[in-house]
LOLUM-723044 format. One record per residue: chain; x, y, z of N, C-alpha, C in turn. Coordinates in steps of 0.02 Angstrom, whole numbers. Atoms other than C-alpha are relative to their C-alpha. Layout:
REC   chain      n.x      n.y      n.z     ca.x     ca.y     ca.z      c.x      c.y      c.z
REC       A        X        Y        Z        X        Y        Z        X        Y        Z
...
//
This chain:
REC   chain      n.x      n.y      n.z     ca.x     ca.y     ca.z      c.x      c.y      c.z
REC       A       13       56      -15     -653     1163      -85       70      -49       28
REC       A      -66       46      -16     -533     1035       -2       20      -37      -43
REC       A      -35       52       75     -412      952     -138        0       26      -40
REC       A       -9      -21       52     -446     1060     -251       60       17      -55
REC       A      -72       -3       27     -265     1107     -287       46      -46       -4
REC       A      -34       40        9     -211      936     -298        2       -9      -72
REC       A       -9       15       85     -150      876     -476       55      -60       -3
REC       A      -51       52       -6      -73      721     -537       54        8      -65
REC       A      -73      -19       46       90      728     -639      -31       -5      -77
REC       A       22        3       61       88      770     -825        3      -60      -29
REC       A       -2       70       24      128      589     -874      -55      -28       15
REC       A       58       33      -31       -8      524     -787      -60       22      -32
REC       A       44      -34       37     -130      641     -872        6      -10      -67
REC       A      -26        4       63      -53      614    -1037      -35      -73      -16
REC       A       26       51        8      -91      434    -1005      -69      -27        5
REC       A       79        6        2     -276      456     -964      -25       16      -64
REC       A       35      -22       78     -301      561    -1118        1      -27      -41
REC       A      -21       57       72     -234      424    -1224      -47      -66       16
REC       A       41       61        0     -351      287    -1146      -58       11      -38
REC       A       89       -8       29     -510      233    -1237      -58       23       49
REC       A       39      -17      -52     -649      305    -1145      -29      -55       50
REC       A       13       53      -35     -718      142    -1090       47      -30       55
REC       A      -68       23      -32     -542       93    -1013        3       54       59
REC       A        2      -53      -56     -551      255     -918      -46       11       42
REC       A       57       -9      -37     -721      245     -855       13      -73       61
REC       A      -16       58      -52     -667       50     -788       46       29       51
REC       A      -56      -22      -43     -520      127     -692      -32       53       53
REC       A       57      -48      -62     -656      245     -600      -28      -30       49
REC       A       30       46      -72     -691       90     -480       27       19       61
REC       A      -43      -19      -57     -573      162     -366      -49       51       41
REC       A       52      -44      -24     -701      306     -329      -44      -36       20
REC       A       72       36      -36     -843      189     -319        8      -34       64
REC       A      -23       22      -51     -752       92     -198        5       28       72
REC       A      -11      -42      -60     -708      219      -83      -64       27       17
REC       A       50      -41      -28     -876      293      -78      -50      -68       29
REC       A       23       60      -35     -940      121      -27       19      -21       62
REC       A      -46        4      -68     -806      110      103      -24       41       56
REC       A       33      -65      -62     -874      278      186      -74      -21       18
REC       A       73        0      -20    -1037      214      182       -2      -60       50
REC       A       12       71      -42    -1005       54      255       34       23       87
REC       A      -11      -34      -70     -914      148      409      -33       40       16
REC       A       52      -48      -13    -1044      274      408      -57      -46       32
REC       A       54       49      -26    -1164      121      468      -35      -24      -46
REC       A       45       20       60    -1225       70      309      -64       45      -23
REC       A       71       -7       -7    -1364      194      314      -45       -5      -71
REC       A       42       28       58    -1508      164      186        0       69      -60
REC       A       -7      -47       57    -1517      264       20      -44       61        9
REC       A       50      -46      -20    -1677      336       94       23       49       57
REC       A      -37      -47      -41    -1580      424      233       56       38      -30
REC       A      -38      -42       32    -1451      476      126      -14       60      -47
REC       A       42      -46       43    -1578      561       22      -22       62       38
REC       A       17      -40      -50    -1643      639      172       41       31       50
REC       A      -26      -36      -12    -1510      694      255       39       57      -48
REC       A      -20      -51       58    -1433      772       94      -54       57      -25
REC       A       42      -57       12    -1589      877       60       -2       60       66
REC       A       -7      -41      -54    -1570      952      231       63       34       -7
REC       A      -63      -36       24    -1381      994      194      -21       37      -51
REC       A       12      -45       75    -1434     1067       36      -22       46       21
REC       A       27      -75      -17    -1538     1202      116       40       48       55
REC       A      -44      -43      -41    -1381     1263      226       27       54      -50
REC       A      -39      -82       60    -1322     1451      159       83      -18       -3
REC       A      -75       -2       16    -1146     1384      192       12      -81       -8
REC       A      -17       77       13    -1046     1225      142        4      -30       53
REC       A      -10       35      -60    -1033     1091      243       66      -51      -11
REC       A      -63       43       12     -863     1003      257       38       31      -69
REC       A      -30      -23       54     -803     1117      128      -33      -18      -88
REC       A       30       29       58     -930     1050        3      -80       37        0
REC       A       54      -37       20    -1078     1137      -71      -60      -47      -10
REC       A       60       61        8    -1214      995      -45      -39       18      -34
REC       A       57      -20       33    -1329      966     -163      -55      -57        9
REC       A       54       42      -32    -1493      865     -145       19      -72      -49
REC       A      -12       60       15    -1456      664     -179      -74      -33        2
REC       A       47       30      -15    -1618      584     -216       37      -79        2
REC       A      -25       56      -22    -1613      396     -177       23      -34      -60
REC       A      -27       50       70    -1590      327     -348       68       27      -16
REC       A      -67      -32       24    -1429      469     -377       51      -45       40
REC       A      -44       44      -54    -1356      387     -206        9      -57      -12
REC       A        1       54        5    -1383      219     -258       45       -4      -65
REC       A      -45       -5       67    -1305      251     -437       56       17       31
REC       A      -66        1      -24    -1158      323     -348       39      -44       43
REC       A      -24       47      -35    -1113      181     -237        1      -70      -40
REC       A        9       81       26    -1176       26     -337       -7       14      -80
REC       A       -3       -6       78    -1170       90     -519       50      -26      -22
REC       A      -66       44       44    -1063       22     -661       47       64      -11
REC       A      -64      -56        4     -885       84     -657        3       44      -68
REC       A        4      -33       63     -893      128     -841      -52       78       -2
REC       A       48      -69        5    -1013      275     -802       41       55       55
REC       A      -38      -32      -44     -910      417     -727      -40       59       30
REC       A       52      -44      -30    -1000      523     -604       17       77        9
REC       A      -11      -51        1    -1013      712     -597       40       12       85
REC       A      -17      -14      -58     -893      778     -459      -37       42       60
REC       A       42      -52      -44    -1019      902     -362      -38      -79       24
REC       A       34       66      -32    -1122      733     -345       33      -48       51
REC       A      -40       54      -39     -981      619     -273       29       45       55
REC       A       -9      -52      -63     -929      779     -153      -61        9       45
REC       A       62      -22      -41    -1102      799      -98      -16      -73       56
REC       A       24       55      -37    -1125      606      -60       66       -3       65
REC       A      -62        8      -56     -948      605       33      -32       28       77
REC       A       25      -26      -53    -1012      745      139      -65      -17       39
REC       A       45       32      -32    -1168      672      173       11      -65       51
REC       A      -27       42      -23    -1095      527      217       44        8       66
REC       A      -43      -13      -53     -963      604      339      -59       17       59
REC       A       46      -50      -51    -1109      718      421      -50      -77       48
REC       A       23       48      -45    -1199      547      461       29      -50       42
REC       A      -57       49      -61    -1058      445      540       16       62       55
REC       A      -13      -34      -76    -1028      598      659      -63       10       42
REC       A       51        4      -37    -1204      609      704      -20      -65       45
REC       A        1       46      -45    -1185      427      747       42      -26       45
REC       A      -56       29      -47    -1043      434      856       59      -27      -34
REC       A      -45       46       12     -927      361      732       70       37      -27
REC       A      -68      -21       17     -747      403      690        4       21      -61
REC       A       -5      -25       74     -745      524      529       64       -7      -14
REC       A      -74        2       37     -549      518      545        8      -72      -52
REC       A      -35       56       39     -558      336      464      -39       -6      -75
REC       A       32       -2       71     -667      387      310       56       22      -52
REC       A      -64      -19       50     -561      402      148      -28       75      -19
REC       A       13      -71       -3     -528      594      140      -37       25      -77
REC       A       24       -7       60     -622      705       -5       71       25      -27
REC       A      -55       -8       51     -441      752      -60       17      -62      -32
REC       A      -17       57       29     -412      568     -101      -25       -9      -48
REC       A       57       29       36     -575      549     -186        4       55      -58
REC       A       -9      -49       38     -544      721     -267       61      -12      -59
REC       A      -71        8       41     -372      656     -345      -11      -65      -41
REC       A       25       56       54     -436      499     -423      -36       19      -40
REC       A       49      -26       52     -594      582     -495       35       31      -48
REC       A      -47      -36       36     -483      707     -563       61      -49      -68
REC       A      -38       38       38     -344      579     -633      -40      -52      -40
REC       A       23       69       41     -438      428     -692      -80       24       -8
REC       A       50        8       -2     -616      490     -673      -35       65      -62
REC       A       21      -66       41     -616      639     -817      -53      -33      -51
REC       A       50        9       46     -767      642     -919        8      -13      -62
REC       A       -1       13       82     -762      547    -1095        6       67      -29
REC       A      -22      -60       36     -703      668    -1220      -71       -8      -47
REC       A       73       12       31     -881      712    -1318        9      -13      -83
REC       A      -11       17       49     -806      681    -1477       24      -81      -12
REC       A        8       54       18     -766      510    -1443      -55      -53       47
REC       A       38       24      -19     -945      477    -1381      -23      -58      -53
REC       A        0       60       54     -986      290    -1476      -88        8       -5
REC       A       74       34       21    -1150      239    -1568      -31      -35       43
REC       A       42       59      -20    -1275      134    -1502       10      -60      -20
REC       A      -24       68       24    -1219      -40    -1482      -49      -55      -12
REC       A       52       40       -2    -1305     -193    -1521        6      -50       60
REC       A       -9       37      -56    -1330     -316    -1381       38      -42        0
REC       A      -57       46       12    -1200     -441    -1440       55       58        6
REC       A      -53      -45      -17    -1085     -293    -1446        8       15       55
REC       A        2      -20      -82    -1129     -232    -1280       39      -65       47
REC       A      -34       56      -26    -1090     -400    -1226       68       -3        2
REC       A      -54       -6       15     -938     -415    -1291       54       43       28
REC       A      -44      -56      -31     -867     -252    -1229       11       -6       63
REC       A      -13       24      -68     -915     -302    -1051       53      -39       32
REC       A      -58       59      -10     -807     -459    -1070       55       28      -12
REC       A      -65      -21       13     -672     -355    -1137       19       33       69
REC       A       -2      -26      -68     -684     -238     -976       12      -24       46
REC       A      -16       55      -61     -693     -378     -864       67      -30       -5
REC       A      -67        6       12     -536     -433     -934       45       47       28
REC       A      -42      -57        4     -447     -274     -925       11       20       83
REC       A        7      -26      -73     -501     -230     -743      -18      -55       43
REC       A        9       64      -25     -489     -377     -628       16       24       88
REC       A      -17       -1      -81     -421     -295     -468      -54       17       50
REC       A       74      -28      -62     -592     -221     -398      -49      -27      -33
REC       A       81       20       24     -748     -314     -427      -61       35       21
REC       A       62      -41      -20     -919     -243     -407       -2        9       86
REC       A      -12       -8      -64     -923     -169     -231      -71      -36       33
REC       A       51       36      -24    -1100     -239     -197      -54      -14      -65
REC       A       61       26       51    -1238     -334     -309      -52       55       -9
REC       A       54      -41        0    -1384     -220     -355      -64      -43       36
REC       A       34       35      -39    -1518     -261     -242        7      -21       66
REC       A      -15       34      -61    -1431     -329      -96       46       61       50
REC       A      -54      -65      -49    -1353     -212       54       40      -53       30
REC       A      -65       41      -22    -1199     -317       55       55       69       41
REC       A      -59      -45       -1    -1035     -252      121       47        1      -57
REC       A      -50       -5       54     -908     -193        3       34      -70      -18
REC       A      -36       83       10     -829     -346      -92       69       23       26
REC       A      -78      -11      -29     -640     -362      -13       39       46      -45
REC       A      -53      -26       55     -553     -313     -173       -5       76        5
REC       A        6      -75       -4     -640     -136     -183       -1       38       46
REC       A      -12      -22      -69     -646     -106      -14       64        8       26
REC       A      -75      -16      -14     -462     -145       18       36       52      -35
REC       A      -31      -30       27     -395      -64     -115      -11       85        5
REC       A       16      -65      -19     -491      101      -78       27       19       77
REC       A      -31      -18      -78     -439       83      108       72        6        7
REC       A      -86       -2      -16     -249       50       75       15       75      -46
REC       A      -30      -68       25     -250      222      -33      -23       45       49
REC       A        3      -50      -45     -316      311      106       53      -12       47
REC       A      -37       13      -31     -205      215      213       78       41       -7
REC       A      -70      -24       19      -44      275      112       -4       67       13
REC       A      -11      -70       -5      -98      450      100       -4       21       78
REC       A       -9      -27      -61     -131      465      282       53      -12       29
REC       A      -85        9      -25       45      396      325       41       46      -27
REC       A      -39      -18       31      115      491      203       -3       88       33
REC       A       13      -64      -19       26      658      289       36        5       76
REC       A      -56        4      -49      103      594      457       59        7       13
REC       A      -69        7       19      267      583      399       32       77       29
REC       A      -33      -50        3      304      773      433        9      -15       80
REC       A      -19       -5      -70      288      738      632       21      -82       29
REC       A      -21       70      -16      359      547      625       74       10       33
REC       A      -75       15      -45      496      473      739       69       16      -41
REC       A      -64       -4       34      636      469      595       -2       69      -36
REC       A      -10      -59       41      612      651      544       73       41       27
REC       A      -72      -25       -9      787      701      645       44      -32      -51
REC       A      -54       27       42      858      588      510      -32       -1      -77
REC       A       27       -3       81      764      653      357       49       11      -44
REC       A      -48      -13       59      928      698      267       32      -68       -9
REC       A      -24       69       12      962      512      256      -35      -38      -21
REC       A       62       22       23      790      449      221      -31       20      -72
REC       A       35      -26       62      737      440       42      -84       19        0
REC       A       67      -18      -21      573      508        8      -43      -68      -24
REC       A       58       79       21      510      332      -68       -2      -38       77
REC       A      -16       57      -58      558      253      107      -37       32       75
REC       A       32      -28      -59      457      377      214      -51      -38       25
REC       A       62       41      -19      304      288      214       11      -64       52
REC       A      -36       58      -52      393      128      285       12       13       54
REC       A      -18      -18      -60      481      211      408      -61       21       48
REC       A       50      -18      -44      321      294      483      -43      -40       26
REC       A       37       54       -5      222      141      474       46      -61       52
REC       A      -30       59      -30      350       18      562      -10      -24       67
REC       A       18       19      -72      334       51      735      -61      -29       25
REC       A       78        3       -4      159       26      714      -32      -74      -15
REC       A        7       75       46      165     -145      614      -16      -58       75
REC       A       -1       72      -45      111     -322      695       30      -48      -38
REC       A      -28       55       35      165     -419      556       53       43      -59
REC       A      -46      -40       73      322     -380      432       36      -56      -23
REC       A      -27       45       44      374     -488      286       53       20      -30
REC       A      -60      -23       37      520     -463      198       38      -60      -43
REC       A      -44       30       43      596     -537       44       66       24      -11
REC       A      -66      -31       -1      786     -497       40       46      -57      -43
REC       A      -39       42       52      862     -563     -126       75       28       -6
REC       A      -76       19       11     1036     -476     -111       39       31       58
REC       A      -42      -24      -65     1073     -407       65      -38      -29       55
REC       A       37       16      -62     1033     -433      241      -48       59       21
REC       A       46      -63       -9      877     -314      272       30       21       69
REC       A      -18      -39      -55      899     -169      392      -18      -28       60
REC       A       41       10      -72      794     -242      553       67      -66       37
REC       A      -53       37      -19      941     -390      556       65       39      -17
REC       A      -74       -2       17     1099     -305      515       43       30       57
REC       A      -53      -13      -57     1260     -281      632       -4       74       -7
REC       A        2      -54        6     1307     -107      656       64       11      -53
REC       A      -60      -20       47     1472     -131      542      -34      -10      -76
REC       A       25       17       53     1368     -213      411      -48       48      -21
REC       A       37      -53       22     1253      -66      411       47       49      -26
REC       A      -45      -55       25     1406       46      388       34      -11      -63
REC       A      -12        0       74     1475      -43      249      -45        2      -48
REC       A       53       -7       38     1317      -42      155      -14       68      -27
REC       A       14      -72        6     1284      144      193       69       27      -45
REC       A      -70      -21       47     1478      179      104      -31      -12      -68
REC       A       23       39       87     1404       53      -46      -47       31      -25
REC       A       65      -33       22     1246      142      -65       12       73      -10
REC       A      -20      -80        5     1304      332      -43       76       -3       -6
REC       A      -66      -17        0     1488      329      -97       28       68        8
REC       A      -13      -67      -16     1497      518      -76      -12       19       50
REC       A       36      -29      -56     1421      524       88       65        3       39
REC       A      -61        5      -57     1537      589      230      -18      -37       73
REC       A        1       28      -50     1577      508      371      -50       -2       61
REC       A       61       -5      -44     1451      595      481      -63      -15      -30
REC       A       57       23       37     1314      553      347        0      -72       16
REC       A       23       80       -1     1352      361      356       -6       -5       69
REC       A       34       16      -72     1346      379      553      -63       -4       19
REC       A       66      -12      -31     1181      450      553      -41      -70      -48
REC       A       45       64       24     1120      297      434       13      -67       28
REC       A       -8       57      -54     1193      172      552      -32       20       45
REC       A       59       -3      -58     1101      254      688      -59        0       -3
REC       A       67       17       19      935      263      600        2      -85       -2
REC       A       30       66        5      966       78      567      -17      -23       74
REC       A       21       27      -55      988       38      740      -56       12       36
REC       A       70      -32       -3      839      150      785      -53      -51      -12
REC       A       60       51       43      730       42      679       -1      -59       38
REC       A      -16       62      -27      793     -114      758      -41      -20       64
REC       A       24       -2      -68      733      -66      930      -76      -28        4
REC       A       68       14       -9      555     -119      889        7      -74       12
REC       A       -1       81      -14      614     -324      888        9      -10       77
REC       A      -21       10      -84      671     -288     1078      -51       25       53
REC       A       60      -23      -41      499     -213     1141      -42      -42       28
REC       A       32       49      -30      391     -299     1253      -53      -24      -47
REC       A       40       26       58      274     -312     1102       12       16      -74
REC       A      -26       -3       59      378     -339      970      -38      -26      -72
REC       A       32       20       86      308     -380      757       16      -64       -4
REC       A      -23       65        5      305     -536      713       44       14      -66
REC       A      -39      -19       59      455     -528      588       17      -61      -25
REC       A      -14       45       45      475     -650      441       43        7      -51
REC       A      -55        2       57      623     -653      331       26      -40      -42
REC       A      -40       59       41      667     -752      192       49       33      -36
REC       A      -56      -32       26      836     -708      132       50      -53      -30
REC       A      -45       31       49      932     -761      -19       57      -28       23
REC       A      -50       35      -25     1075     -874       23       65       64      -37
REC       A      -54      -53       36     1177     -755     -109       16       39       35
REC       A      -12      -61      -19     1172     -615       -3       47        4       58
REC       A      -41        8      -46     1273     -702      113       65      -12      -18
REC       A      -58       32       46     1407     -757       -5       32       62      -32
REC       A      -35      -52       22     1480     -579      -34       66       23       46
REC       A      -65      -28      -43     1646     -510      -10        9       58       20
REC       A       -3      -71      -16     1609     -339       16      -12       12       89
REC       A       -8      -17      -78     1660     -283      192       52      -51       33
REC       A      -30       60      -25     1764     -443      210      -21      -58       39
REC       A       19       58      -31     1763     -604      309      -26       34       68
REC       A        6      -29      -59     1754     -501      478      -75       26        4
REC       A       90      -18        2     1570     -417      422      -34      -57        9
REC       A       37       64       -2     1520     -588      380      -14      -51       64
REC       A       -5       35      -65     1563     -670      532      -33       30       55
REC       A       58      -26      -62     1468     -547      640      -71       -1       -2
REC       A       58        7       29     1338     -545      532      -44      -67        7
REC       A       31       60        2     1303     -723      529      -20      -32       59
REC       A       27       10      -50     1316     -738      707      -62       43       34
REC       A       61      -42      -14     1183     -605      729      -55      -31      -24
REC       A       59       42       23     1065     -698      617       -7      -53       36
REC       A        5       69      -44     1101     -858      723      -55       18       65
REC       A       53      -16      -53     1044     -762      875      -72       27      -11
REC       A       79      -30       28      896     -669      797      -54      -59       -5
REC       A       45       54       11      831     -824      739      -39      -49       47
REC       A       17       31      -62      809     -891      909      -73       37       42
REC       A       41      -42      -42      690     -764      963      -86      -35      -36
REC       A       81       40       15      498     -816      956      -35       36      -39
REC       A       38      -44       43      430     -683      860       51       21      -79
REC       A      -27       -6       64      565     -680      710       -3      -84      -19
REC       A      -13       70       36      562     -832      576       37       33      -51
REC       A      -47        8       58      708     -839      465       19      -65      -40
REC       A      -35       51       57      735     -933      306       32       17      -60
REC       A      -23       -5       59      850     -961      180      -24      -20      -49
REC       A       31       20       62      811     -965        4       63      -19      -57
REC       A      -48       35       47      912    -1066     -117       10       48      -64
REC       A       -3      -31       68      977     -978     -283      -42      -27      -36
REC       A       56       42       42      871    -1117     -369      -59       31       -8
REC       A       56      -23      -12      725    -1045     -285      -12       72      -18
REC       A      -10      -71       17      777     -867     -300      -12       20      -70
REC       A      -10      -24       78      787     -863     -486      -78        6      -24
REC       A       81       -7       18      586     -881     -489      -35       70       50
REC       A       33      -58      -33      566     -726     -374      -42       45      -46
REC       A       43      -52       29      451     -591     -435       59       63      -22
REC       A      -42      -74      -13      580     -446     -402       65       -7        7
REC       A      -59        1      -19      748     -404     -405       29       30       68
REC       A       -6      -26      -68      734     -293     -252      -28      -26       60
REC       A       47       19      -64      673     -316      -73      -64       11      -11
REC       A       80       -3      -11      481     -340      -61      -10        2       79
REC       A       19       -7      -66      405     -289      113      -83       -3       15
REC       A       75        2      -17      228     -343      174       -4       23       68
REC       A       20      -19      -59      157     -254      306      -66       19       34
REC       A       58       10      -26       20     -272      427       -6       38       66
REC       A       10      -50      -58      -53     -146      553      -49      -65       47
REC       A       34       42      -42     -139     -231      708      -87        3       16
REC       A       61        3        5     -308     -166      685      -32      -39      -73
REC       A       25       44       47     -417     -284      576      -21       30      -57
REC       A        4      -24       65     -476     -157      453       29        6      -34
REC       A      -62      -14       38     -311     -106      391       -2      -51      -50
REC       A      -15       56       42     -270     -207      233       59        0       -3
REC       A      -45        7       10     -106     -268      202       40       52      -46
REC       A      -27      -46       32       23     -144      125       73      -31      -37
REC       A      -62       13       27      164     -202        6       58       73      -23
REC       A      -57      -48        7      333     -102      -17       44      -33      -44
REC       A      -61       32       49      444     -152     -175       51       49      -11
REC       A      -61      -77       -1      610      -49     -152       42      -30      -63
REC       A      -53       19       71      727      -42     -310       55       65       31
REC       A      -65      -47       -8      906       52     -302      -21       85        3
REC       A       17      -63        5      824      217     -335      -60       35       10
REC       A       65      -22      -22      642      218     -286      -39      -51       18
REC       A       49       36      -39      508      135     -195      -66       -2      -37
REC       A       71       -7       28      329       79     -243      -42      -35       53
REC       A       64       47      -52      171       47     -147      -56       -7      -34
REC       A       57       25       32       54      -50     -252      -61       26       39
REC       A       46       -7      -42     -122      -12     -187      -49      -54      -36
REC       A       61       48       45     -235     -115     -324        8      -80       39
REC       A       -3       67      -20     -288     -281     -248       42      -50      -33
REC       A      -66       65       32     -215     -388     -366       56        3       -7
REC       A      -72       -9       -6      -55     -321     -368       15      -26       68
REC       A      -23       23      -72      -41     -335     -178      -10      -74       17
REC       A       18       78       -3     -131     -513     -192       73      -36      -28
REC       A      -41       27       43        3     -557     -312       65      -13       50
REC       A      -74        8      -37      161     -513     -200      -25      -40       54
REC       A        4       55      -40       87     -596      -58      -13      -62      -11
REC       A        3       55       27       52     -739     -148       85      -26      -17
REC       A      -73       25       23      225     -750     -212       47       -6       68
REC       A      -41       24      -53      293     -740      -52       -8      -49       37
REC       A       19       89      -18      194     -889       11       30      -46      -28
REC       A      -36       78       37      266     -994     -126       71       11       -2
REC       A      -85      -19      -27      453     -931      -91        2      -38       64
REC       A       -6       25      -50      422     -969       83      -11      -81       18
REC       A       -7       78      -13      378    -1154       48       51      -30      -26
REC       A      -65       40       26      522    -1197      -58       61       13       36
REC       A      -44      -44      -47      631    -1088       73       19      -73       38
REC       A       -7       50      -51      723    -1202      204      -33       12       62
REC       A       40        5      -67      631    -1227      366       46       38       50
REC       A      -36      -34      -51      684    -1116      519       49      -42       30
REC       A      -51       25      -19      771    -1254      597       62      -16      -34
REC       A      -44       12       58      875    -1299      446       33       58      -26
REC       A      -47      -66       24      917    -1115      408       50        2       48
REC       A      -50      -15      -42     1002    -1104      566       51      -49        2
REC       A      -70       43       17     1104    -1264      533       47       36      -58
REC       A      -52      -22       64     1152    -1181      361       35       55       34
REC       A      -35      -62      -14     1199    -1016      453       64      -17       41
REC       A      -45       33      -38     1295    -1123      576       67      -27      -46
REC       A      -55       21       60     1386    -1204      434       47       62      -31
REC       A      -23      -49       14     1419    -1059      358       61       39       39
REC       A      -52      -39      -44     1499     -970      504       68      -41       10
REC       A      -80       49      -17     1626    -1129      518       44       -6      -77
REC       A      -45      -13       73     1689    -1104      341       56       39       18
REC       A      -58      -44      -11     1862    -1036      331        0       72       -9
REC       A       12      -70       11     1804     -880      237      -38       40       54
REC       A       59      -29      -51     1684     -836      371       33       20       63
REC       A      -21      -13      -73     1801     -848      526       74       33      -16
REC       A      -62      -25       28     1961     -775      428        0       63       37
REC       A      -10      -85       -9     2029     -599      490      -16       28      -23
//
């Protein structure tokens, strides 16, 4: 079956083994949300239709989409999509529903490539949805104890509310739908990275930066909080050269030149006929560095002033006082694709690694933090005035 060979790392599996059983079950919400999302993309077929189609598929002698489909009665299909997160489903039922929804979507002429893949479902089912340990099965609880447990579970798991209330044929709730869609988008982008535009520069691209570089030319909106350096999309060639030497002090001249060339190639998206909307919050302290000398900063300030005039670029300076309340020391990039059904993605970059959170609460937190920081930052016109003032200072115009 597709995806059977995928495994999570040992540390993750140990963390899951150490979870209380009720907490492991609550984390299973990603799989439930993914199934509801696939049902939505398949045209929201009634559970009676799912039962009918799955029965026909179960009669076939061969697997369907690498799945040996079993019959899903109406009640079972309903439970898989709308049941409580704390109840972990059997994998054969999850896979059968996935294959049935894919078959229904294809028959209706829908794009099955948009569906969350079986491999992603298996990955999260194995990692988070492992059945509770037999010895940990709790005794029957009283009504009061059950209510308290549900309240505790709700406090722990706030990132994806129930996909749909029982008895209502509603769309998946935004948090659950977008969390599942975000997982699919991240996995799909990583798969596409093998043929991405940046592959000729693969020797100078860290693995954690691959998803961002693959998506960058496709984005309609890019928001960046840059706390300590000018972001790559706004750098001059000399600034990029100096930073490459600082980040990789042992790199050869040829490798540093390739880093600079990659930076320049990335900047081409800002000058095409349909550029993305770029919004940068730049910490003022990033412009008060002696690295590279005054010549570097003079050229960089001039470049920022020039780019800030473009209609699709918004540049705001963040004061040191406001930056003290920033949520992370490293850059934050918020990415949006032009298709409305794709959710925001957040990339948190650190010195030696990068993170792409997928839970809706986590992503919403960083998006909200960016908005709060933008409110306290200097407006674009005032930002240009400050940049010009910096350019006129002796340290910026010296040789």
